[in-house]
C-alpha angles and dihedrals in degrees: 000000000000112000119241121250119244089248091055091050092051092048090051090051091056093046101042105028107026099033101030094029092220098167091181088076096056093092090054097051107026127065118232090236093048109163115219124201098170101112100226100045121078116239126256132041090289091057090054091048089053091054092047091049088056091051090054090060093059121094113266117242115258090236135019112250129204120294111280090219109106101165135006122191126182137186126166110320094343129090124182122197125196112205139185106207136185108193131161092344095312127113114207144167110226136186118199120191121196133188113205130202126187092347096310136098108261105169138013136199127175147166132192136194126194116241112225116235091235094053096080109116142114090305117044136170092264111024127092132071114003106166117090115230099227092187088071118087108242091207090059091048090052091050090058092055094043089050091053093051094046092051092046091055090056104034109019130255102272094052096056109021098087089054089065101042124091118233091253096041114164121210113201099185113058095180100045101021128156097270091049093048095049092053090070132062109279131193116192115220103169136012128177135167139195120181109313095346126091127184123197128188112202142178106228124196110207128164094337091311131108117224130193101224129189119191124189119195135189111207120204124182092342096311136092111261100173137013130194126177147169127200128194127182114241107240123227092238129037139182089253142019097248099095123218095278 
């Protein structure tokens, strides 16, 4: 039997465990030593089960809406998922990052950012290109983003940013966009690429606050064509001691 890809495993977790809340499948998909970095969920498989049990107590929607998964990018043991979620009256863009081991979810990071009601327009925090161009070499796409960050550290964002942007560059996050993010100290924790998409998880220092920041890029002909991001402030107290990074 052909083994499932990590992206397929993650998709099945969303469909069967998160959407359908079939807790009987948790042992199949989640490692016992599952490491949680989401600040409000306790670590371990038992912490995840506690969160899922809470979700089961909530009223079910009257009708099933479209899948919240907008993009899913995988490289090696990492899978990043870009979501557009409406939950308990809140509309948010979310990025989940998973590390898998032996066909199970082993570690999880995330960040979310609320989408203002007045921000809906032709360009939103989650719309735009979704299909991965698999003819593009992900390693080359990653080199473009790494080159940008390396040059910014030496020369500053405004001096080098235009060099890396395509003429029709689309920014999907007006409040925490690429130029804003690069104007603050940034520490990169994870980077993965598939085809023309690159995902970067960063620790951003802004105005005496630390933010967990996910950026998603689409690279076209060696330049950045689109950029999506979410940023969430790291709280002083969390449901575990793992931190958000």
